[in-house]
PAZAPA-4460 file (N, C-alpha, C; in steps of 0.05 Angstrom, whole numbers, plus 32768, in hexadecimal, padded with zeros to 4 digits):
% residues 318
    n_x    n_y    n_z   ca_x   ca_y   ca_z    c_x    c_y    c_z   seq   type   mol
   8450   7DAF   7EDB   8441   7DB0   7EF4   8436   7D94   7EFA     1      X     A
   843D   7D8A   7F12   8435   7D6F   7F1A   8424   7D70   7F33     2      X     A
   840F   7D5E   7F34   83FF   7D5C   7F4C   83F5   7D3F   7F4E     3      X     A
   83EE   7D37   7F66   83E5   7D1B   7F6A   83CD   7D1B   7F7B     4      X     A
   83B8   7D0D   7F72   839F   7D0B   7F82   8398   7CED   7F84     5      X     A
   8395   7CE3   7F9D   838E   7CC7   7FA1   8372   7CC5   7FAC     6      X     A
   8361   7CB5   7F9F   8346   7CB0   7FA8   8343   7C92   7FAC     7      X     A
   833C   7C8A   7FC4   8339   7C6E   7FCB   831C   7C67   7FCE     8      X     A
   8312   7C54   7FBF   82F6   7C4B   7FC1   82F6   7C2C   7FC4     9      X     A
   82F5   7C23   7FDD   82F2   7C07   7FE2   8307   7BF5   7FD6    10      X     A
   831F   7BFF   7FD3   8334   7BEE   7FCA   8333   7BE8   7FAC    11      X     A
   8321   7BF5   7F9E   8320   7BF0   7F81   8336   7C00   7F73    12      X     A
   8337   7BFE   7F59   834B   7C0D   7F49   8343   7C29   7F44    13      X     A
   832D   7C33   7F4F   8324   7C4F   7F4A   8338   7C63   7F53    14      X     A
   8345   7C5E   7F6A   8358   7C71   7F74   8370   7C75   7F62    15      X     A
   837A   7C5F   7F57   8391   7C60   7F44   8389   7C6F   7F2B    16      X     A
   8370   7C68   7F20   8368   7C76   7F08   8363   7C94   7F0C    17      X     A
   8358   7C9B   7F23   8353   7CB7   7F29   836D   7CC6   7F2B    18      X     A
   8381   7CB9   7F39   839B   7CC6   7F3C   83A8   7CCA   7F21    19      X     A
   83A7   7CB6   7F10   83B3   7CB8   7EF6   83A6   7CCD   7EE4    20      X     A
   838B   7CCD   7EE5   837C   7CE1   7ED4   8381   7CFD   7EDE    21      X     A
   8382   7D01   7EF8   8387   7D1C   7F03   83A3   7D25   7EFC    22      X     A
   83B7   7D13   7EFE   83D2   7D19   7EF7   83D4   7D21   7EDA    23      X     A
   83C6   7D14   7EC8   83C7   7D1A   7EAC   83BA   7D35   7EA6    24      X     A
   83A4   7D3B   7EB5   8396   7D54   7EB0   83A7   7D6C   7EBA    25      X     A
   83B3   7D68   7ED2   83C4   7D7E   7EDD   83DC   7D82   7ECC    26      X     A
   83E8   7D6C   7EC2   8400   7D6E   7EB0   83F9   7D7D   7E97    27      X     A
   83E1   7D76   7E8C   83D8   7D84   7E73   83D5   7DA1   7E78    28      X     A
   83C9   7DA8   7E8F   83C5   7DC5   7E95   83E0   7DD3   7E98    29      X     A
   83F3   7DC5   7EA6   840D   7DD1   7EA9   841B   7DD5   7E8E    30      X     A
   8419   7DC2   7E7C   8426   7DC4   7E62   8419   7DDB   7E52    31      X     A
   83FE   7DDD   7E54   83F0   7DF2   7E45   83F9   7E0D   7E50    32      X     A
   83FC   7E0F   7E6B   8405   7E28   7E76   8421   7E30   7E6D    33      X     A
   8432   7E1C   7E6C   844E   7E21   7E63   844D   7E2A   7E46    34      X     A
   843C   7E1D   7E35   843B   7E25   7E19   8431   7E42   7E16    35      X     A
   841D   7E49   7E27   8413   7E64   7E27   8429   7E78   7E2F    36      X     A
   8438   7E71   7E44   844E   7E82   7E4C   8463   7E84   7E37    37      X     A
   846A   7E6E   7E2A   847D   7E6E   7E14   8474   7E80   7DFD    38      X     A
   8459   7E7F   7DF7   844F   7E90   7DE2   8450   7EAD   7DEA    39      X     A
   844B   7EB3   7E04   844D   7ECF   7E0D   846A   7ED8   7E0B    40      X     A
   847C   7EC7   7E14   8499   7ECF   7E13   84A1   7ED3   7DF6    41      X     A
   8498   7EC1   7DE4   849F   7EC4   7DC8   8493   7EDE   7DBC    42      X     A
   847A   7EE4   7DC4   846D   7EFC   7DBA   847B   7F15   7DC4    43      X     A
   8483   7F14   7DDE   8491   7F2B   7DE9   84AC   7F2F   7DDB    44      X     A
   84BB   7F19   7DD6   84D4   7F1B   7DC9   84D1   7F25   7DAC    45      X     A
   84BC   7F1B   7D9F   84B7   7F23   7D83   84B0   7F41   7D81    46      X     A
   84A5   7F4C   7D96   849D   7F68   7D96   84B5   7F7B   7D9A    47      X     A
   84CB   7F70   7DA4   84E3   7F80   7DA8   84F0   7F88   7D8E    48      X     A
   84FA   7FA0   7D8D   850A   7FA8   7D75   8525   7F9A   7D75    49      X     A
   852F   7F96   7D5D   8548   7F87   7D5B   855C   7F98   7D4A    50      X     A
   8575   7F98   7D52   858A   7FA5   7D43   8592   7F93   7D2C    51      X     A
   85A1   7F9E   7D18   85AA   7F8D   7D02   85BD   7F77   7D0A    52      X     A
   85C7   7F78   7D23   85D9   7F64   7D2D   85CB   7F4F   7D3F    53      X     A
   85B0   7F4E   7D3F   85A2   7F3C   7D51   85AA   7F1F   7D4C    54      X     A
   85A8   7F15   7D34   85AF   7EF9   7D2E   85CD   7EF4   7D33    55      X     A
   85DD   7F08   7D2E   85FA   7F06   7D33   85FF   7F01   7D51    56      X     A
   85F0   7F10   7D62   85F3   7F0D   7D7F   85EB   7EF0   7D87    57      X     A
   85D5   7EE7   7D7D   85CB   7ECC   7D85   85DF   7EB7   7D7C    58      X     A
   85EA   7EBA   7D64   85FD   7EA7   7D59   8617   7EA6   7D69    59      X     A
   861D   7EBC   7D77   8635   7EBD   7D87   8630   7EBA   7DA5    60      X     A
   8619   7EAE   7DAB   8614   7EA8   7DC7   860A   7EBF   7DD8    61      X     A
   8600   7ED4   7DCB   85F6   7EEB   7DDA   85DD   7EE4   7DEA    62      X     A
   85DC   7EEB   7E03   85C4   7EE8   7E14   85B3   7F01   7E10    63      X     A
   859C   7EFF   7E03   858C   7F16   7DFB   8578   7F1D   7E11    64      X     A
   8576   7F37   7E17   8564   7F42   7E2A   8555   7F5A   7E1F    65      X     A
   853F   7F62   7E2B   8531   7F7A   7E23   8540   7F93   7E2E    66      X     A
   8544   7FA7   7E1D   854F   7FC0   7E26   8544   7FD6   7E15    67      X     A
   8534   7FE8   7E22   8529   7FFF   7E14   8518   7FF7   7DFC    68      X     A
   850B   7FE0   7DFD   84FB   7FD7   7DE7   850A   7FC8   7DD2    69      X     A
   8523   7FC2   7DD7   8534   7FB4   7DC4   853D   7F99   7DD0    70      X     A
   8543   7F86   7DBF   854F   7F6D   7DC7   856D   7F70   7DC4    71      X     A
   857B   7F71   7DDB   8598   7F77   7DDB   85A7   7F62   7DEB    72      X     A
   85C1   7F5E   7DE4   85D1   7F4A   7DF3   85DB   7F56   7E0D    73      X     A
   85D6   7F48   7E23   85E0   7F51   7E3D   85FC   7F47   7E42    74      X     A
   8601   7F2F   7E37   861D   7F24   7E38   861E   7F0D   7E24    75      X     A
   8637   7F02   7E21   863B   7EEC   7E0E   8645   7ED4   7E1E    76      X     A
   8655   7EC3   7E12   865E   7EAB   7E20   8670   7EB1   7E38    77      X     A
   8680   7EC6   7E35   8691   7ECE   7E4B   8681   7EDA   7E62    78      X     A
   868B   7ED9   7E7A   867D   7EE5   7E91   867D   7F04   7E8E    79      X     A
   866C   7F10   7E9D   866B   7F2E   7E9D   8686   7F3A   7EA5    80      X     A
   8692   7F2F   7EBA   86AC   7F39   7EC3   86C1   7F35   7EAE    81      X     A
   86C2   7F1E   7EA2   86D6   7F19   7E8D   86D3   7F2C   7E76    82      X     A
   86BA   7F32   7E6E   86B5   7F45   7E58   86BD   7F61   7E60    83      X     A
   86B7   7F68   7E78   86BF   7F83   7E83   86DE   7F86   7E82    84      X     A
   86EC   7F72   7E8C   8709   7F73   7E8D   8716   7F72   7E71    85      X     A
   870A   7F63   7E5F   8714   7F62   7E44   8713   7F7D   7E37    86      X     A
   86FE   7F8C   7E3C   86FB   7FA7   7E31   8710   7FBA   7E3D    87      X     A
   8716   7FB6   7E57   872A   7FC7   7E64   8746   7FC1   7E5A    88      X     A
   874B   7FA8   7E52   8766   7F9F   7E4B   876B   7F9C   7E2D    89      X     A
   8756   7F98   7E1E   8758   7F94   7E01   8743   7FA6   7DF3    90      X     A
   872F   7F9B   7DE5   8719   7FAB   7DDB   8701   7F99   7DD5    91      X     A
   86EA   7FA5   7DD5   86D1   7F97   7DD2   86BE   7FA6   7DBF    92      X     A
   86AC   7F96   7DB2   8697   7FA1   7DA1   867D   7FA2   7DB1    93      X     A
   8671   7FB9   7DB0   8656   7FBD   7DBC   8643   7FC5   7DA6    94      X     A
   862C   7FB8   7DA5   8617   7FBF   7D92   8607   7FD6   7D9F    95      X     A
   8608   7FEE   7D93   85F8   8004   7D9D   85E5   800F   7D87    96      X     A
   85DD   7FFD   7D76   85CC   8004   7D5F   85B0   800C   7D68    97      X     A
   85A9   8006   7D81   858F   800F   7D8B   858D   802C   7D91    98      X     A
   85A4   803A   7D92   85A4   8056   7D98   8599   8066   7D80    99      X     A
   858E   807E   7D86   8582   808F   7D72   8597   809F   7D64   100      X     A
   8599   809C   7D49   85AC   80AC   7D39   859C   80BF   7D28   101      X     A
   85A4   80D8   7D28   8595   80ED   7D1A   85A8   80FF   7D0B   102      X     A
   85A0   8107   7CF3   85AE   811C   7CE5   859C   8135   7CE4   103      X     A
   85A9   814C   7CE8   859A   8166   7CE7   85A5   8176   7CD0   104      X     A
   8594   817C   7CBD   859C   8189   7CA4   8592   81A6   7CA4   105      X     A
   859C   81B6   7C91   8592   81D1   7C8D   85A5   81E6   7C97   106      X     A
   85A3   81FE   7C8C   85B6   8213   7C93   85B2   821D   7CB0   107      X     A
   859A   8218   7CBB   8595   8220   7CD7   8597   8209   7CEB   108      X     A
   85A5   81F4   7CE3   85A7   81DC   7CF3   85B4   81E2   7D0E   109      X     A
   85C9   81F2   7D0F   85D7   81F8   7D28   85C5   8208   7D3B   110      X     A
   85B8   821C   7D30   85A6   822C   7D40   8590   821B   7D4C   111      X     A
   8585   8209   7D3B   8570   81F6   7D44   857A   81E5   7D5B   112      X     A
   8592   81D9   7D58   859C   81C7   7D6C   85A2   81D6   7D86   113      X     A
   85AC   81EE   7D83   85B3   81FE   7D9B   8599   8206   7DAB   114      X     A
   8583   8205   7D9E   856A   820B   7DAB   8560   81F3   7DBC   115      X     A
   856C   81DC   7DB8   8564   81C3   7DC6   8578   81BA   7DDB   116      X     A
   8592   81C0   7DD7   85A6   81B5   7DE9   85B6   81CC   7DF7   117      X     A
   85C6   81C4   7E0A   85D5   81D8   7E1A   85F1   81DE   7E0E   118      X     A
   85F9   81D0   7DF9   8613   81D3   7DEE   8615   81EB   7DDB   119      X     A
   862D   81F5   7DD8   8633   820A   7DC4   863C   81FC   7DAA   120      X     A
   8629   81F6   7D99   862F   81E7   7D80   863E   81F8   7D6D   121      X     A
   8639   8212   7D6D   8646   8225   7D5A   8664   8224   7D5C   122      X     A
   866E   8220   7D75   868B   8221   7D79   8699   8207   7D73   123      X     A
   868A   81F2   7D6C   8697   81D9   7D65   86A5   81DB   7D4A   124      X     A
   86BB   81CF   7D47   86C9   81CE   7D2D   86BB   81B8   7D1C   125      X     A
   86C1   81B8   7D02   86B6   81A3   7CF0   86C0   8188   7CFA   126      X     A
   86AD   8175   7CFB   86B1   815A   7D03   86B9   8157   7D21   127      X     A
   86B2   816B   7D31   86B6   816A   7D4D   869B   8166   7D5B   128      X     A
   869A   8156   7D70   8681   8151   7D7E   8683   8158   7D9B   129      X     A
   866D   8158   7DA9   866C   815E   7DC5   8655   814F   7DD3   130      X     A
   8659   8148   7DEC   8642   813E   7DFB   8631   8155   7E03   131      X     A
   8616   8152   7E00   8604   8167   7E08   85EB   815B   7E14   132      X     A
   85D8   816D   7E1A   85BF   8165   7E28   85A7   8173   7E1B   133      X     A
   8592   8163   7E16   8578   816F   7E11   856D   8176   7E2C   134      X     A
   8562   818E   7E2F   8556   8196   7E49   853A   81A1   7E45   135      X     A
   852A   819E   7E5A   850E   81A8   7E59   850D   81C5   7E63   136      X     A
   84F5   81D0   7E65   84F2   81EC   7E6C   84FB   81F2   7E89   137      X     A
   84FE   81DD   7E99   8507   81E0   7EB5   8525   81DA   7EB8   138      X     A
   8532   81D5   7EA2   854E   81CE   7EA3   8554   81B1   7EA8   139      X     A
   853F   81A1   7EAA   8543   8184   7EAF   854D   8176   7E96   140      X     A
   855C   8161   7E99   8569   8153   7E83   8555   8140   7E76   141      X     A
   854F   8145   7E5D   853E   8133   7E4D   854E   811B   7E44   142      X     A
   8566   8120   7E3C   8579   810A   7E33   8594   8116   7E30   143      X     A
   85A8   8104   7E31   85C4   810C   7E29   85C9   8101   7E0D   144      X     A
   85DA   810F   7DFE   85DF   8108   7DE2   85FA   8113   7DD9   145      X     A
   8603   8109   7DC2   861B   8113   7DB6   8614   8121   7D9C   146      X     A
   861C   813A   7D99   8618   8149   7D80   8632   814E   7D72   147      X     A
   8633   8146   7D59   864C   814A   7D49   8646   815D   7D31   148      X     A
   8656   8171   7D2E   8654   8184   7D18   8665   817A   7D01   149      X     A
   8658   816C   7CEE   8667   8160   7CD8   866E   8175   7CC3   150      X     A
   8681   816D   7CB1   8688   817E   7C9B   8678   8177   7C82   151      X     A
   8663   8166   7C85   8652   815E   7C6F   8638   816E   7C6E   152      X     A
   8636   8183   7C7E   861E   8194   7C7D   8607   818B   7C8F   153      X     A
   860D   817B   7CA3   85F8   8173   7CB6   8604   816E   7CD2   154      X     A
   85F3   816F   7CE6   85FB   8167   7D01   85F3   814A   7D04   155      X     A
   8605   813B   7D11   8600   811E   7D17   85FC   811B   7D35   156      X     A
   85E5   8110   7D3C   85DD   810E   7D58   85D8   80F1   7D60   157      X     A
   85E3   80E9   7D76   85DD   80CE   7D81   85D2   80D2   7D9D   158      X     A
   85BA   80C7   7DA2   85AD   80C9   7DBC   85A4   80AD   7DC6   159      X     A
   859B   80AC   7DDE   8595   8092   7DEB   857D   8084   7DE0   160      X     A
   857F   8069   7DDF   8569   8059   7DD6   8550   805B   7DE7   161      X     A
   8554   805C   7E02   853E   805D   7E14   852F   8077   7E12   162      X     A
   853B   808C   7E06   852D   80A6   7E03   8527   80AC   7DE6   163      X     A
   8529   8098   7DD5   8526   809D   7DB8   850B   80AA   7DB1   164      X     A
   84F6   80A0   7DBC   84DB   80AA   7DB5   84D8   80C7   7DBE   165      X     A
   84E0   80CD   7DD7   84DC   80E8   7DE1   84F0   80FB   7DD4   166      X     A
   8509   80F1   7DCE   851C   8102   7DC0   8513   810A   7DA4   167      X     A
   8509   80F7   7D95   84FF   80FC   7D7A   84E7   810F   7D7B   168      X     A
   84D5   810A   7D8E   84BE   811C   7D91   84C6   8138   7D98   169      X     A
   84DA   813A   7DAA   84E4   8155   7DB2   84F0   8164   7D9B   170      X     A
   8500   8156   7D8A   850C   8163   7D73   84F7   816A   7D5E   171      X     A
   84E4   8158   7D5A   84CF   815D   7D46   84BE   8175   7D4E   172      X     A
   84B8   8178   7D67   84A8   818E   7D71   84B6   81A9   7D6C   173      X     A
   84D0   81A9   7D72   84E0   81C2   7D6E   84E3   81C7   7D50   174      X     A
   84E6   81B1   7D40   84E8   81B4   7D23   84D0   81C2   7D17   175      X     A
   84B8   81BA   7D21   849F   81C6   7D17   849F   81E4   7D1D   176      X     A
   84A8   81EC   7D34   84AA   8208   7D3C   84BD   8217   7D2A   177      X     A
   84D4   820B   7D25   84E8   8218   7D14   84DF   821B   7CF7   178      X     A
   84D3   8206   7CED   84C9   8208   7CD1   84B3   821D   7CCF   179      X     A
   84A2   821E   7CE3   848C   8232   7CE3   8497   824F   7CE3   180      X     A
   84AF   8252   7CEE   84BC   826C   7CEF   84CE   8271   7CD7   181      X     A
   84CE   825E   7CC4   84DD   8262   7CAB   84FA   8259   7CAC   182      X     A
   8503   824B   7CC0   851E   8242   7CC1   8523   822A   7CAF   183      X     A
   853C   8228   7CA6   8544   8212   7C94   8551   81FC   7CA4   184      X     A
   8541   81E7   7CAB   854B   81D1   7CBB   853A   81B9   7CB7   185      X     A
   8547   81A1   7CB7   8538   8188   7CB3   8546   8172   7CC4   186      X     A
   8535   815E   7CCC   853F   8147   7CDB   853F   812F   7CCA   187      X     A
   8553   811E   7CCE   8554   8104   7CC1   855C   80EF   7CD6   188      X     A
   854A   80DD   7CDC   8550   80C7   7CEF   855C   80B0   7CDE   189      X     A
   8575   80A9   7CE3   8582   8096   7CD1   8582   807A   7CDC   190      X     A
   857E   8067   7CCB   857B   804B   7CD2   8595   803C   7CCC   191      X     A
   85AB   8044   7CD9   85C4   8037   7CD6   85CB   8027   7CEF   192      X     A
   85DD   8014   7CEC   85E6   8005   7D03   85FC   8016   7D11   193      X     A
   8600   8011   7D2B   8614   801F   7D3A   8622   800C   7D4D   194      X     A
   863C   800A   7D4A   864B   7FF9   7D5D   8661   8009   7D6A   195      X     A
   8668   8001   7D82   867E   800E   7D91   8695   7FFA   7D94   196      X     A
   86AC   8003   7D8D   86C5   7FF3   7D92   86D4   8001   7DA7   197      X     A
   86D6   7FF4   7DBF   86E1   8002   7DD7   86F7   7FF2   7DE4   198      X     A
   870C   8000   7DEC   8722   7FF2   7DFA   873D   7FFD   7DF1   199      X     A
   8752   7FF8   7E01   876C   8004   7DFC   8779   7FFB   7DE2   200      X     A
   8771   7FE4   7DD7   877D   7FDB   7DBE   876B   7FE1   7DA6   201      X     A
   8756   7FF2   7DAA   8744   7FF9   7D94   8753   8004   7D7C   202      X     A
   8766   8016   7D81   8773   8024   7D6B   8783   8011   7D59   203      X     A
   8791   7FFE   7D66   87A1   7FEC   7D55   878F   7FD9   7D45   204      X     A
   8778   7FD2   7D50   8765   7FC1   7D42   8759   7FCF   7D2B   205      X     A
   874E   7FE7   7D30   873F   7FF6   7D1B   8752   8001   7D05   206      X     A
   876A   8008   7D0D   877D   8014   7CFA   8782   8001   7CE2   207      X     A
   8781   7FE7   7CE6   8786   7FD4   7CD0   8770   7FD5   7CBB   208      X     A
   8759   7FE1   7CC2   8743   7FE3   7CAF   873F   7FFF   7CA4   209      X     A
   8751   8011   7CA9   874F   802D   7CA0   8767   8034   7C8F   210      X     A
   8763   8046   7C7C   8779   8050   7C6C   8786   8068   7C7A   211      X     A
   8776   8078   7C87   8781   8090   7C95   878D   8089   7CB0   212      X     A
   8799   809D   7CBC   87A7   809B   7CD6   8792   809F   7CEC   213      X     A
   878C   808A   7CFB   8778   808C   7D10   8781   809F   7D26   214      X     A
   879B   80A2   7D2A   87A4   80B4   7D40   879C   80D1   7D3B   215      X     A
   8795   80D8   7D23   878C   80F3   7D1D   876F   80F7   7D25   216      X     A
   8760   80E1   7D2A   8745   80E3   7D33   8745   80E5   7D51   217      X     A
   8744   80FD   7D5C   8747   8101   7D79   872C   80FE   7D86   218      X     A
   872C   80FE   7DA1   8714   80FA   7DB1   86FE   810E   7DA9   219      X     A
   86E6   8104   7DA5   86CE   8113   7D9D   86D0   8120   7D82   220      X     A
   86E0   8114   7D70   86DF   811C   7D54   86D5   8104   7D43   221      X     A
   86CC   810B   7D2B   86BE   80F7   7D1B   86C6   80FA   7CFD   222      X     A
   86C5   80E4   7CEF   86CB   80E4   7CD2   86BB   80CF   7CC3   223      X     A
   86B6   80D4   7CAA   86A8   80C2   7C99   86BC   80B3   7C88   224      X     A
   86BF   8099   7C8C   86D5   808A   7C7F   86CB   806E   7C77   225      X     A
   86DD   8060   7C68   86D9   8044   7C62   86E7   8033   7C77   226      X     A
   86D9   8020   7C83   86E4   8010   7C99   86E4   7FF2   7C90   227      X     A
   86FB   7FE6   7C8E   86FD   7FCA   7C85   86EE   7FC6   7C6B   228      X     A
   86F1   7FD9   7C59   86E4   7FD7   7C3E   86C7   7FDF   7C3D   229      X     A
   86BC   7FE8   7C54   869F   7FF0   7C55   869E   800E   7C53   230      X     A
   8693   801A   7C3E   8693   8037   7C3B   867D   8044   7C4D   231      X     A
   867F   805E   7C4F   866A   806E   7C5C   8666   8067   7C7A   232      X     A
   867C   8062   7C87   867A   805D   7CA4   8683   8077   7CB3   233      X     A
   8672   807F   7CC6   867A   8096   7CD6   8687   808C   7CF0   234      X     A
   86A1   8093   7CF3   86B0   808A   7D0A   86B4   80A2   7D1D   235      X     A
   86AB   80A0   7D36   86AD   80B5   7D49   86BD   80AB   7D61   236      X     A
   86D2   80B9   7D69   86E2   80B0   7D7F   86D5   80B8   7D9A   237      X     A
   86C6   80A6   7DA5   86B8   80AA   7DBE   86AF   808F   7DC8   238      X     A
   86A0   808F   7DDE   8697   8076   7DE8   868B   8079   7E04   239      X     A
   8685   8063   7E11   8676   8063   7E2A   8682   804F   7E3E   240      X     A
   869D   804C   7E3B   86AA   8038   7E4D   86C1   8044   7E5D   241      X     A
   86C9   805C   7E56   86E1   8067   7E63   86FB   8060   7E56   242      X     A
   86F9   804F   7E41   8710   8047   7E31   8712   8056   7E17   243      X     A
   8729   8055   7E0A   872A   805F   7DEF   8717   804F   7DDD   244      X     A
   8709   805C   7DCC   86F7   804D   7DBB   86EA   805E   7DA5   245      X     A
   86DB   8051   7D94   86CD   805E   7D7F   86B0   8053   7D7E   246      X     A
   869F   8063   7D72   8684   8059   7D6A   8683   805B   7D4C   247      X     A
   867A   8046   7D3F   867A   8045   7D22   865D   8041   7D18   248      X     A
   8653   8056   7D0A   8639   8054   7CFD   863E   8048   7CE2   249      X     A
   8631   8031   7CDD   8637   8021   7CC5   861D   8019   7CB7   250      X     A
   861D   8018   7C9C   8605   800F   7C8E   85FB   7FF4   7C9A   251      X     A
   85E2   7FF3   7CA0   85D7   7FDC   7CB0   85DB   7FC1   7CA1   252      X     A
   85DC   7FC1   7C87   85DF   7FA8   7C78   85FB   7F9E   7C79   253      X     A
   860E   7FAE   7C83   862A   7FA5   7C84   8636   7FA4   7CA0   254      X     A
   8625   7FA8   7CB4   8630   7FA9   7CCF   8639   7F8D   7CD8   255      X     A
   862C   7F78   7CD0   8635   7F5D   7CD7   8651   7F58   7CCB   256      X     A
   8655   7F60   7CB3   866F   7F5E   7CA5   8685   7F6C   7CB5   257      X     A
   867E   7F85   7CBF   8692   7F94   7CCE   8698   7F87   7CE9   258      X     A
   8683   7F7D   7CF6   8687   7F70   7D10   8698   7F57   7D0D   259      X     A
   8693   7F48   7CF8   86A3   7F2F   7CF4   86C0   7F36   7CEE   260      X     A
   86C5   7F4B   7CDF   86E1   7F52   7CD9   86EF   7F5C   7CF2   261      X     A
   86E1   7F6A   7D03   86ED   7F73   7D1C   86F3   7F5B   7D2F   262      X     A
   86E0   7F48   7D30   86E3   7F31   7D41   86F9   7F1E   7D38   263      X     A
   8701   7F20   7D1F   8717   7F0F   7D15   8731   7F16   7D22   264      X     A
   8733   7F2D   7D2F   874A   7F35   7D3E   8748   7F2A   7D5A   265      X     A
   875C   7F1C   7D64   875B   7F0F   7D7E   8758   7F23   7D95   266      X     A
   875E   7F3C   7D90   875B   7F50   7DA5   873E   7F56   7DAB   267      X     A
   872C   7F4F   7D99   8710   7F58   7D9A   86FD   7F42   7DA3   268      X     A
   86EB   7F49   7DB5   86D5   7F38   7DBD   86BB   7F48   7DBE   269      X     A
   86A5   7F3A   7DBF   868B   7F47   7DC1   8684   7F4C   7DDE   270      X     A
   8677   7F62   7DE4   866F   7F69   7DFF   8652   7F73   7DFF   271      X     A
   8644   7F6E   7E15   8628   7F75   7E16   8621   7F8C   7E29   272      X     A
   8608   7F8E   7E2F   85FE   7FA5   7E40   8609   7FA3   7E5C   273      X     A
   860E   7F8B   7E66   8618   7F88   7E81   8633   7F95   7E85   274      X     A
   8645   7F8E   7E73   8660   7F9A   7E74   865F   7FB8   7E6E   275      X     A
   864E   7FC0   7E5B   864C   7FDC   7E55   8644   7FED   7E6D   276      X     A
   8631   7FE2   7E7D   8628   7FF1   7E94   863E   7FF2   7EAA   277      X     A
   864B   7FDC   7EAF   8660   7FDC   7EC4   8678   7FED   7EBC   278      X     A
   867E   7FED   7EA2   8694   7FFD   7E98   868E   801B   7E9B   279      X     A
   8676   8023   7E94   866F   803F   7E96   866D   8048   7EB3   280      X     A
   8664   8036   7EC4   8661   803C   7EE1   867D   803F   7EED   281      X     A
   868F   802E   7EE6   86AB   802F   7EEF   86B9   8049   7EE6   282      X     A
   86B1   8052   7ECE   86BD   806B   7EC3   86AE   8084   7ECD   283      X     A
   8699   8081   7EDC   868B   8098   7EE7   8679   80A6   7ED3   284      X     A
   866F   8098   7EBF   865E   80A4   7EAA   8640   80A1   7EB1   285      X     A
   8631   80B6   7EAB   8615   80B6   7EB2   8604   80A3   7EA1   286      X     A
   85EF   8098   7EAD   85DC   8088   7E9E   85C1   8095   7EA0   287      X     A
   85B5   809C   7E89   859B   80AA   7E8A   8586   8097   7E96   288      X     A
   8575   80A3   7EA7   8560   8093   7EB4   8569   8087   7ECE   289      X     A
   8584   8087   7ED3   858E   807C   7EEC   859C   8093   7EFB   290      X     A
   85AE   80A1   7EEE   85BD   80B7   7EFB   85B1   80D2   7EF5   291      X     A
   85A5   80D5   7EDE   8599   80EE   7ED5   857E   80E9   7EC9   292      X     A
   856C   80FD   7ECB   8552   80FC   7EBE   8546   8118   7EBC   293      X     A
   852D   811A   7EB6   8521   8135   7EB2   851E   8145   7ECB   294      X     A
   8523   8139   7EE2   8523   8149   7EFB   853F   8151   7F03   295      X     A
   8553   814A   7EF3   856F   8150   7EF9   8579   8166   7EE6   296      X     A
   8585   817B   7EF1   8590   8190   7EE0   85AE   818A   7EDA   297      X     A
   85B9   8196   7EC6   85D6   8191   7EC0   85E8   8198   7ED8   298      X     A
   85E0   81AC   7EE8   85F0   81B4   7EFF   85EE   819E   7F14   299      X     A
   85D6   8194   7F19   85D3   817F   7F2D   85E1   8165   7F25   300      X     A
   85E3   8161   7F0B   85F0   8148   7F00   860E   814B   7EFD   301      X     A
   8619   8162   7F06   8636   8168   7F02   863E   8168   7EE5   302      X     A
   862B   8172   7ED4   8630   8173   7EB7   8631   8190   7EAD   303      X     A
   8639   81A2   7EBF   863B   81BE   7EB7   864E   81C2   7E9F   304      X     A
   8662   81B1   7E9D   8675   81B3   7E88   8669   81AF   7E6C   305      X     A
   8651   81A3   7E6B   8644   819F   7E51   8636   81B9   7E47   306      X     A
   8634   81CD   7E58   8625   81E5   7E52   8638   81F9   7E43   307      X     A
   8630   8202   7E2C   8640   8215   7E1D   8645   822F   7E2C   308      X     A
   865C   823B   7E27   8663   8254   7E36   864F   826A   7E30   309      X     A
   8645   826C   7E18   8632   8281   7E11   8618   827E   7E21   310      X     A
   860F   8265   7E24   85F7   8260   7E33   85FB   8266   7E50   311      X     A
   8612   8260   7E5B   8618   8266   7E77   8617   8284   7E7C   312      X     A
   8623   8294   7E69   8623   82B1   7E6C   8607   82BC   7E6B   313      X     A
   85F7   82B2   7E58   85DB   82BB   7E56   85CC   82B5   7E70   314      X     A
   85D1   829D   7E7B   85C3   8295   7E93   85CB   82A7   7EAB   315      X     A
   85E5   82AC   7EAD   85EF   82BC   7EC4   85E6   82D9   7EC3   316      X     A
   85E5   82E4   7EAB   85DF   8301   7EA9   85C3   8307   7EA0   317      X     A
   85B2   82F3   7E9E   8596   82F9   7E96   8586   82FF   7EAF   318      X     A
***
């Protein structure tokens, strides 16, 4: 901040001295204000949650922004359009570790989940998943989520980062009711990293790191496998871009290793929130808080197909 004040007193040097002293004072105030703003910016950034890939993003030129209380990359060195098109023509890595991952245990886990969502979880085959919706008492959408019925004795649920607090509170409240009624069910919020590999060349890239045949993992199915030598990775064939893709839940201490191995393939680049949003918009996929919210019902959102047939029959004939 710069300012100039001239005081003239009978041709003496007082005017020059006053001007210089004022300039120094105003400059000092401006610098102090900038330091205070820098401290506020640093404090705000420090308060944001960070995924296990935070330093990895910064090292690869990621431009970090606030999203749902997290520091996330909006783009990298490539332009938004270039990143978007690379995903359409090749494949890209998206960090989605900010999303809420939950395991639901117990013999009454399916009954519990069906009390919260509109899907027919009972009819899912082992390791099959479905998009579903948490709804409130008025039928409004609390959040959209993917529920997978694993063959390891639990349901695997992925829901939105922006709704994490209310989703977890919603599940905990229903859990307390179920436990009070003697049902066998438990929640486990898991602290694993989650990355999405999306694009038409995803399969050829990922297959090199798998022993099994990736073609057998069809859309909305999931498996627990070793990926590029990293055990206990859950790979689910799904995504949010309209392209063929997978989401990989990986132990947080080894996610950088996995990302680096994927990036060693020339087909793969990093992509941020900007490309993710334009890709999902181009594919006609809903964004919670923008296209749907608690005032929107599944019918109004054109998401009737997410409602299980049993629930539809009950609704029609009740």
